PDB file with one MODEL, atoms N, CA, C and O in Angstrom:
MODEL        1
ATOM      1  N   MET A   1     -11.031 -15.225   1.981  1.00  0.00           N
ATOM      2  CA  MET A   1      -9.090 -15.447   2.166  1.00  0.00           C
ATOM      3  C   MET A   1      -9.284 -13.890   2.474  1.00  0.00           C
ATOM      4  O   MET A   1     -10.098 -13.296   1.767  1.00  0.00           O
ATOM      5  N   THR A   2      -8.598 -13.167   3.485  1.00  0.00           N
ATOM      6  CA  THR A   2      -7.925 -11.619   3.809  1.00  0.00           C
ATOM      7  C   THR A   2      -7.321 -11.285   2.500  1.00  0.00           C
ATOM      8  O   THR A   2      -6.592 -12.093   1.925  1.00  0.00           O
ATOM      9  N   LYS A   3      -7.662  -9.864   1.904  1.00  0.00           N
ATOM     10  CA  LYS A   3      -6.497  -9.166   0.731  1.00  0.00           C
ATOM     11  C   LYS A   3      -5.862  -8.484   1.510  1.00  0.00           C
ATOM     12  O   LYS A   3      -6.287  -7.998   2.558  1.00  0.00           O
ATOM     13  N   LYS A   4      -4.607  -8.377   0.987  1.00  0.00           N
ATOM     14  CA  LYS A   4      -3.632  -7.038   1.821  1.00  0.00           C
ATOM     15  C   LYS A   4      -4.295  -6.046   2.014  1.00  0.00           C
ATOM     16  O   LYS A   4      -4.409  -5.543   3.132  1.00  0.00           O
ATOM     17  N   LEU A   5      -4.778  -5.648   1.097  1.00  0.00           N
ATOM     18  CA  LEU A   5      -5.097  -4.474   0.783  1.00  0.00           C
ATOM     19  C   LEU A   5      -6.277  -3.855   0.691  1.00  0.00           C
ATOM     20  O   LEU A   5      -6.526  -2.806   0.096  1.00  0.00           O
ATOM     21  N   SER A   6      -7.252  -4.793   1.524  1.00  0.00           N
ATOM     22  CA  SER A   6      -8.688  -4.491   1.992  1.00  0.00           C
ATOM     23  C   SER A   6      -8.935  -3.094   2.818  1.00  0.00           C
ATOM     24  O   SER A   6      -8.460  -2.473   3.769  1.00  0.00           O
ATOM     25  N   GLY A   7      -9.985  -2.998   1.843  1.00  0.00           N
ATOM     26  CA  GLY A   7     -10.288  -1.334   2.445  1.00  0.00           C
ATOM     27  C   GLY A   7      -8.956   0.267   2.374  1.00  0.00           C
ATOM     28  O   GLY A   7      -8.896   1.375   2.907  1.00  0.00           O
ATOM     29  N   LYS A   8      -8.366  -0.288   1.688  1.00  0.00           N
ATOM     30  CA  LYS A   8      -7.295   1.071   1.579  1.00  0.00           C
ATOM     31  C   LYS A   8      -7.637   1.237   0.204  1.00  0.00           C
ATOM     32  O   LYS A   8      -8.484   0.539  -0.354  1.00  0.00           O
ATOM     33  N   VAL A   9      -6.808   2.418  -0.514  1.00  0.00           N
ATOM     34  CA  VAL A   9      -7.549   3.218  -1.337  1.00  0.00           C
ATOM     35  C   VAL A   9      -6.178   3.652  -1.821  1.00  0.00           C
ATOM     36  O   VAL A   9      -5.414   4.293  -1.100  1.00  0.00           O
ATOM     37  N   ALA A  10      -5.790   3.159  -3.491  1.00  0.00           N
ATOM     38  CA  ALA A  10      -4.919   3.375  -3.625  1.00  0.00           C
ATOM     39  C   ALA A  10      -4.981   4.605  -5.341  1.00  0.00           C
ATOM     40  O   ALA A  10      -5.885   4.422  -6.157  1.00  0.00           O
ATOM     41  N   LEU A  11      -3.956   5.670  -5.562  1.00  0.00           N
ATOM     42  CA  LEU A  11      -3.917   6.292  -6.364  1.00  0.00           C
ATOM     43  C   LEU A  11      -2.779   5.607  -7.729  1.00  0.00           C
ATOM     44  O   LEU A  11      -1.556   5.569  -7.592  1.00  0.00           O
ATOM     45  N   VAL A  12      -3.370   5.215  -8.737  1.00  0.00           N
ATOM     46  CA  VAL A  12      -2.558   4.851  -9.574  1.00  0.00           C
ATOM     47  C   VAL A  12      -1.941   6.108 -11.226  1.00  0.00           C
ATOM     48  O   VAL A  12      -2.052   6.020 -12.449  1.00  0.00           O
ATOM     49  N   THR A  13      -1.533   6.781 -10.589  1.00  0.00           N
ATOM     50  CA  THR A  13      -0.606   7.793 -11.566  1.00  0.00           C
ATOM     51  C   THR A  13      -0.607   7.410 -13.481  1.00  0.00           C
ATOM     52  O   THR A  13       0.269   6.574 -13.698  1.00  0.00           O
ATOM     53  N   GLY A  14      -1.375   7.835 -14.827  1.00  0.00           N
ATOM     54  CA  GLY A  14      -1.063   7.075 -16.017  1.00  0.00           C
ATOM     55  C   GLY A  14      -1.752   5.676 -15.601  1.00  0.00           C
ATOM     56  O   GLY A  14      -1.393   4.857 -16.448  1.00  0.00           O
ATOM     57  N   GLY A  15      -2.659   5.011 -14.572  1.00  0.00           N
ATOM     58  CA  GLY A  15      -3.197   3.722 -15.344  1.00  0.00           C
ATOM     59  C   GLY A  15      -4.363   3.523 -16.258  1.00  0.00           C
ATOM     60  O   GLY A  15      -4.958   2.472 -16.021  1.00  0.00           O
ATOM     61  N   SER A  16      -4.775   4.116 -17.074  1.00  0.00           N
ATOM     62  CA  SER A  16      -5.042   3.918 -18.140  1.00  0.00           C
ATOM     63  C   SER A  16      -3.854   3.057 -19.493  1.00  0.00           C
ATOM     64  O   SER A  16      -4.075   3.005 -20.703  1.00  0.00           O
ATOM     65  N   ARG A  17      -2.827   2.575 -18.857  1.00  0.00           N
ATOM     66  CA  ARG A  17      -2.264   1.797 -20.104  1.00  0.00           C
ATOM     67  C   ARG A  17      -0.757   1.663 -19.494  1.00  0.00           C
ATOM     68  O   ARG A  17      -0.269   2.363 -18.607  1.00  0.00           O
ATOM     69  N   GLY A  18      -0.180   0.642 -20.161  1.00  0.00           N
ATOM     70  CA  GLY A  18       0.897  -0.141 -19.631  1.00  0.00           C
ATOM     71  C   GLY A  18       0.890  -0.549 -18.090  1.00  0.00           C
ATOM     72  O   GLY A  18       0.110  -1.306 -17.512  1.00  0.00           O
ATOM     73  N   ILE A  19       2.275   0.361 -17.446  1.00  0.00           N
ATOM     74  CA  ILE A  19       2.877   0.081 -15.950  1.00  0.00           C
ATOM     75  C   ILE A  19       1.847   0.526 -14.831  1.00  0.00           C
ATOM     76  O   ILE A  19       1.729   0.186 -13.654  1.00  0.00           O
ATOM     77  N   GLY A  20       1.127   1.435 -15.651  1.00  0.00           N
ATOM     78  CA  GLY A  20       0.172   2.380 -14.872  1.00  0.00           C
ATOM     79  C   GLY A  20      -1.039   0.813 -14.309  1.00  0.00           C
ATOM     80  O   GLY A  20      -1.120   0.075 -13.327  1.00  0.00           O
ATOM     81  N   ALA A  21      -1.711   0.972 -15.525  1.00  0.00           N
ATOM     82  CA  ALA A  21      -3.082  -0.482 -15.331  1.00  0.00           C
ATOM     83  C   ALA A  21      -2.132  -1.474 -15.115  1.00  0.00           C
ATOM     84  O   ALA A  21      -2.870  -2.386 -14.743  1.00  0.00           O
ATOM     85  N   ALA A  22      -0.990  -1.932 -15.091  1.00  0.00           N
ATOM     86  CA  ALA A  22      -0.656  -3.298 -14.258  1.00  0.00           C
ATOM     87  C   ALA A  22      -0.610  -3.007 -13.350  1.00  0.00           C
ATOM     88  O   ALA A  22      -0.988  -3.875 -12.563  1.00  0.00           O
ATOM     89  N   SER A  23      -0.191  -1.773 -12.753  1.00  0.00           N
ATOM     90  CA  SER A  23      -0.032  -1.466 -10.973  1.00  0.00           C
ATOM     91  C   SER A  23      -1.695  -1.762 -11.069  1.00  0.00           C
ATOM     92  O   SER A  23      -1.919  -2.924 -10.730  1.00  0.00           O
ATOM     93  N   ALA A  24      -3.062  -0.938 -11.481  1.00  0.00           N
ATOM     94  CA  ALA A  24      -3.834  -0.729 -10.818  1.00  0.00           C
ATOM     95  C   ALA A  24      -4.515  -1.933 -11.057  1.00  0.00           C
ATOM     96  O   ALA A  24      -5.690  -1.888 -10.693  1.00  0.00           O
ATOM     97  N   ARG A  25      -4.027  -3.360 -11.724  1.00  0.00           N
ATOM     98  CA  ARG A  25      -4.411  -4.031 -11.338  1.00  0.00           C
ATOM     99  C   ARG A  25      -4.317  -5.162 -10.524  1.00  0.00           C
ATOM    100  O   ARG A  25      -5.202  -5.917 -10.121  1.00  0.00           O
ATOM    101  N   ALA A  26      -2.929  -5.166 -10.317  1.00  0.00           N
ATOM    102  CA  ALA A  26      -2.397  -5.750  -8.653  1.00  0.00           C
ATOM    103  C   ALA A  26      -2.980  -5.130  -7.768  1.00  0.00           C
ATOM    104  O   ALA A  26      -3.318  -5.808  -6.798  1.00  0.00           O
ATOM    105  N   LEU A  27      -3.192  -4.205  -7.757  1.00  0.00           N
ATOM    106  CA  LEU A  27      -3.898  -3.594  -6.477  1.00  0.00           C
ATOM    107  C   LEU A  27      -5.304  -3.929  -6.333  1.00  0.00           C
ATOM    108  O   LEU A  27      -5.724  -3.584  -5.229  1.00  0.00           O
ATOM    109  N   ALA A  28      -6.035  -4.395  -6.954  1.00  0.00           N
ATOM    110  CA  ALA A  28      -7.593  -4.077  -6.910  1.00  0.00           C
ATOM    111  C   ALA A  28      -7.455  -5.533  -6.903  1.00  0.00           C
ATOM    112  O   ALA A  28      -8.470  -5.965  -6.356  1.00  0.00           O
ATOM    113  N   ASP A  29      -6.747  -6.427  -7.220  1.00  0.00           N
ATOM    114  CA  ASP A  29      -6.472  -8.106  -7.339  1.00  0.00           C
ATOM    115  C   ASP A  29      -5.767  -8.470  -5.690  1.00  0.00           C
ATOM    116  O   ASP A  29      -5.616  -9.628  -5.299  1.00  0.00           O
ATOM    117  N   GLU A  30      -5.471  -7.500  -5.035  1.00  0.00           N
ATOM    118  CA  GLU A  30      -4.995  -8.049  -2.919  1.00  0.00           C
ATOM    119  C   GLU A  30      -6.174  -6.888  -2.651  1.00  0.00           C
ATOM    120  O   GLU A  30      -5.792  -6.419  -1.578  1.00  0.00           O
ATOM    121  N   GLY A  31      -7.310  -6.208  -2.993  1.00  0.00           N
ATOM    122  CA  GLY A  31      -8.754  -5.483  -2.300  1.00  0.00           C
ATOM    123  C   GLY A  31      -8.631  -4.133  -2.456  1.00  0.00           C
ATOM    124  O   GLY A  31      -9.675  -3.480  -2.473  1.00  0.00           O
ATOM    125  N   ALA A  32      -7.700  -3.631  -2.560  1.00  0.00           N
ATOM    126  CA  ALA A  32      -7.588  -2.237  -3.391  1.00  0.00           C
ATOM    127  C   ALA A  32      -8.907  -1.453  -4.053  1.00  0.00           C
ATOM    128  O   ALA A  32      -9.394  -1.820  -5.123  1.00  0.00           O
ATOM    129  N   ASP A  33      -9.430  -0.306  -3.268  1.00  0.00           N
ATOM    130  CA  ASP A  33     -10.241   0.500  -3.895  1.00  0.00           C
ATOM    131  C   ASP A  33      -9.244   1.571  -4.921  1.00  0.00           C
ATOM    132  O   ASP A  33      -8.651   2.468  -4.322  1.00  0.00           O
ATOM    133  N   VAL A  34      -9.094   1.492  -6.187  1.00  0.00           N
ATOM    134  CA  VAL A  34      -8.405   2.273  -6.991  1.00  0.00           C
ATOM    135  C   VAL A  34      -9.086   3.286  -8.079  1.00  0.00           C
ATOM    136  O   VAL A  34      -9.990   3.046  -8.878  1.00  0.00           O
ATOM    137  N   ALA A  35      -8.281   4.628  -7.828  1.00  0.00           N
ATOM    138  CA  ALA A  35      -8.424   6.053  -8.110  1.00  0.00           C
ATOM    139  C   ALA A  35      -7.250   5.302  -9.633  1.00  0.00           C
ATOM    140  O   ALA A  35      -6.587   4.272  -9.506  1.00  0.00           O
ATOM    141  N   ILE A  36      -7.290   5.988 -10.661  1.00  0.00           N
ATOM    142  CA  ILE A  36      -6.866   6.193 -12.015  1.00  0.00           C
ATOM    143  C   ILE A  36      -6.336   7.563 -12.163  1.00  0.00           C
ATOM    144  O   ILE A  36      -7.376   8.180 -11.931  1.00  0.00           O
ATOM    145  N   SER A  37      -5.153   8.772 -12.461  1.00  0.00           N
ATOM    146  CA  SER A  37      -5.322   9.192 -13.775  1.00  0.00           C
ATOM    147  C   SER A  37      -4.930   9.032 -15.073  1.00  0.00           C
ATOM    148  O   SER A  37      -4.279   8.030 -15.372  1.00  0.00           O
ATOM    149  N   TYR A  38      -5.320  10.152 -16.199  1.00  0.00           N
ATOM    150  CA  TYR A  38      -5.095   9.904 -17.358  1.00  0.00           C
ATOM    151  C   TYR A  38      -5.018  11.049 -18.039  1.00  0.00           C
ATOM    152  O   TYR A  38      -5.791  11.978 -17.803  1.00  0.00           O
ATOM    153  N   VAL A  39      -3.806  11.126 -19.225  1.00  0.00           N
ATOM    154  CA  VAL A  39      -4.113  12.544 -19.877  1.00  0.00           C
ATOM    155  C   VAL A  39      -5.257  12.295 -20.908  1.00  0.00           C
ATOM    156  O   VAL A  39      -6.311  12.914 -20.764  1.00  0.00           O
ATOM    157  N   ALA A  40      -5.046  11.102 -22.313  1.00  0.00           N
ATOM    158  CA  ALA A  40      -5.536  11.871 -22.863  1.00  0.00           C
ATOM    159  C   ALA A  40      -6.630  10.791 -23.735  1.00  0.00           C
ATOM    160  O   ALA A  40      -6.929  11.048 -24.901  1.00  0.00           O
ATOM    161  N   SER A  41      -7.151   9.622 -23.052  1.00  0.00           N
ATOM    162  CA  SER A  41      -7.951   8.723 -23.479  1.00  0.00           C
ATOM    163  C   SER A  41      -8.129   7.902 -22.396  1.00  0.00           C
ATOM    164  O   SER A  41      -7.568   7.012 -21.756  1.00  0.00           O
ATOM    165  N   PRO A  42      -9.390   8.721 -22.457  1.00  0.00           N
ATOM    166  CA  PRO A  42     -10.744   8.619 -21.960  1.00  0.00           C
ATOM    167  C   PRO A  42     -11.613   7.050 -21.297  1.00  0.00           C
ATOM    168  O   PRO A  42     -12.167   6.616 -20.286  1.00  0.00           O
ATOM    169  N   GLU A  43     -11.174   6.609 -22.912  1.00  0.00           N
ATOM    170  CA  GLU A  43     -12.216   5.211 -22.968  1.00  0.00           C
ATOM    171  C   GLU A  43     -11.292   4.581 -22.940  1.00  0.00           C
ATOM    172  O   GLU A  43     -11.723   3.458 -23.200  1.00  0.00           O
ATOM    173  N   LYS A  44      -9.303   4.436 -22.670  1.00  0.00           N
ATOM    174  CA  LYS A  44      -9.386   4.070 -22.186  1.00  0.00           C
ATOM    175  C   LYS A  44      -9.109   2.991 -20.725  1.00  0.00           C
ATOM    176  O   LYS A  44      -9.026   1.828 -20.329  1.00  0.00           O
ATOM    177  N   ALA A  45      -9.057   4.350 -20.372  1.00  0.00           N
ATOM    178  CA  ALA A  45      -9.389   4.444 -18.421  1.00  0.00           C
ATOM    179  C   ALA A  45     -11.361   4.273 -17.789  1.00  0.00           C
ATOM    180  O   ALA A  45     -11.935   4.099 -16.714  1.00  0.00           O
ATOM    181  N   GLU A  46     -11.653   4.414 -18.892  1.00  0.00           N
ATOM    182  CA  GLU A  46     -13.166   3.605 -18.533  1.00  0.00           C
ATOM    183  C   GLU A  46     -12.522   2.685 -18.708  1.00  0.00           C
ATOM    184  O   GLU A  46     -12.293   2.316 -17.556  1.00  0.00           O
ATOM    185  N   ALA A  47     -12.034   2.006 -19.360  1.00  0.00           N
ATOM    186  CA  ALA A  47     -11.865   0.317 -19.450  1.00  0.00           C
ATOM    187  C   ALA A  47     -11.505  -0.207 -18.548  1.00  0.00           C
ATOM    188  O   ALA A  47     -12.016  -1.177 -17.990  1.00  0.00           O
ATOM    189  N   VAL A  48     -10.128   0.634 -18.150  1.00  0.00           N
ATOM    190  CA  VAL A  48      -9.599  -0.147 -16.999  1.00  0.00           C
ATOM    191  C   VAL A  48     -10.236   0.209 -15.942  1.00  0.00           C
ATOM    192  O   VAL A  48      -9.729  -0.356 -14.973  1.00  0.00           O
ATOM    193  N   VAL A  49     -11.356   1.066 -15.561  1.00  0.00           N
ATOM    194  CA  VAL A  49     -12.344   0.940 -14.699  1.00  0.00           C
ATOM    195  C   VAL A  49     -13.039  -0.058 -14.524  1.00  0.00           C
ATOM    196  O   VAL A  49     -12.956  -0.752 -13.510  1.00  0.00           O
ATOM    197  N   THR A  50     -14.144  -0.371 -15.871  1.00  0.00           N
ATOM    198  CA  THR A  50     -14.838  -1.384 -15.586  1.00  0.00           C
ATOM    199  C   THR A  50     -14.357  -2.921 -15.718  1.00  0.00           C
ATOM    200  O   THR A  50     -15.112  -3.883 -15.574  1.00  0.00           O
ATOM    201  N   GLU A  51     -12.445  -3.027 -16.131  1.00  0.00           N
ATOM    202  CA  GLU A  51     -11.971  -4.037 -15.324  1.00  0.00           C
ATOM    203  C   GLU A  51     -11.937  -4.509 -14.135  1.00  0.00           C
ATOM    204  O   GLU A  51     -12.186  -5.696 -13.923  1.00  0.00           O
ATOM    205  N   LEU A  52     -11.442  -3.156 -12.613  1.00  0.00           N
ATOM    206  CA  LEU A  52     -10.958  -3.090 -11.886  1.00  0.00           C
ATOM    207  C   LEU A  52     -12.739  -4.060 -11.325  1.00  0.00           C
ATOM    208  O   LEU A  52     -12.713  -5.112 -10.686  1.00  0.00           O
ATOM    209  N   LYS A  53     -13.641  -3.583 -11.629  1.00  0.00           N
ATOM    210  CA  LYS A  53     -14.948  -2.962 -10.866  1.00  0.00           C
ATOM    211  C   LYS A  53     -15.175  -4.719 -10.585  1.00  0.00           C
ATOM    212  O   LYS A  53     -15.844  -5.455  -9.859  1.00  0.00           O
ATOM    213  N   ALA A  54     -13.832  -4.847 -12.004  1.00  0.00           N
ATOM    214  CA  ALA A  54     -15.763  -6.741 -12.373  1.00  0.00           C
ATOM    215  C   ALA A  54     -14.377  -7.356 -11.379  1.00  0.00           C
ATOM    216  O   ALA A  54     -13.977  -8.479 -11.684  1.00  0.00           O
ATOM    217  N   LYS A  55     -13.679  -6.637 -10.233  1.00  0.00           N
ATOM    218  CA  LYS A  55     -12.513  -7.362  -9.453  1.00  0.00           C
ATOM    219  C   LYS A  55     -13.238  -7.674  -7.923  1.00  0.00           C
ATOM    220  O   LYS A  55     -12.884  -8.457  -7.042  1.00  0.00           O
ATOM    221  N   GLY A  56     -14.508  -6.639  -7.992  1.00  0.00           N
ATOM    222  CA  GLY A  56     -15.049  -6.564  -6.329  1.00  0.00           C
ATOM    223  C   GLY A  56     -14.613  -4.984  -5.941  1.00  0.00           C
ATOM    224  O   GLY A  56     -15.382  -4.401  -5.177  1.00  0.00           O
ATOM    225  N   VAL A  57     -13.749  -4.452  -6.291  1.00  0.00           N
ATOM    226  CA  VAL A  57     -13.572  -3.489  -5.957  1.00  0.00           C
ATOM    227  C   VAL A  57     -14.228  -1.814  -6.590  1.00  0.00           C
ATOM    228  O   VAL A  57     -14.591  -1.789  -7.766  1.00  0.00           O
ATOM    229  N   GLU A  58     -14.316  -0.740  -5.897  1.00  0.00           N
ATOM    230  CA  GLU A  58     -14.778   0.179  -6.558  1.00  0.00           C
ATOM    231  C   GLU A  58     -13.391   0.651  -7.180  1.00  0.00           C
ATOM    232  O   GLU A  58     -12.283   0.123  -7.079  1.00  0.00           O
ATOM    233  N   ALA A  59     -13.804   1.860  -7.888  1.00  0.00           N
ATOM    234  CA  ALA A  59     -12.839   2.190  -8.770  1.00  0.00           C
ATOM    235  C   ALA A  59     -12.913   4.003  -9.672  1.00  0.00           C
ATOM    236  O   ALA A  59     -14.031   4.516  -9.659  1.00  0.00           O
ATOM    237  N   ARG A  60     -12.083   4.596 -10.175  1.00  0.00           N
ATOM    238  CA  ARG A  60     -12.807   5.299 -10.860  1.00  0.00           C
ATOM    239  C   ARG A  60     -11.732   6.200 -11.099  1.00  0.00           C
ATOM    240  O   ARG A  60     -10.949   6.481 -10.192  1.00  0.00           O
ATOM    241  N   ALA A  61     -11.570   6.933 -12.860  1.00  0.00           N
ATOM    242  CA  ALA A  61     -10.941   7.688 -13.101  1.00  0.00           C
ATOM    243  C   ALA A  61     -11.009   8.931 -13.160  1.00  0.00           C
ATOM    244  O   ALA A  61     -12.097   9.507 -13.148  1.00  0.00           O
ATOM    245  N   PHE A  62      -9.965   9.505 -13.228  1.00  0.00           N
ATOM    246  CA  PHE A  62      -9.602  10.918 -12.777  1.00  0.00           C
ATOM    247  C   PHE A  62      -9.170  11.647 -14.225  1.00  0.00           C
ATOM    248  O   PHE A  62      -8.316  10.958 -14.785  1.00  0.00           O
ATOM    249  N   ARG A  63      -9.577  13.034 -15.103  1.00  0.00           N
ATOM    250  CA  ARG A  63      -8.544  13.181 -16.166  1.00  0.00           C
ATOM    251  C   ARG A  63      -7.895  14.223 -15.167  1.00  0.00           C
ATOM    252  O   ARG A  63      -8.363  14.774 -14.171  1.00  0.00           O
ATOM    253  N   ALA A  64      -6.155  14.336 -16.020  1.00  0.00           N
ATOM    254  CA  ALA A  64      -5.167  14.360 -14.575  1.00  0.00           C
ATOM    255  C   ALA A  64      -5.140  15.984 -15.216  1.00  0.00           C
ATOM    256  O   ALA A  64      -4.499  16.864 -14.641  1.00  0.00           O
TER     257      ALA A  64
ENDMDL
END
């Protein structure tokens, strides 16, 4: 099955929790590689990155 966003890269601000994390997951589900930014919780950001990578996409977290 071809995913709509395969080969694309998405940047999600506030991607370590809440709506940002949900958006990052949805983008990864469609095949996008995802970069997320976070402010205060590197542990939560890395947990989201691990979850995204398990979906078969590239993922990174950056402190804002």
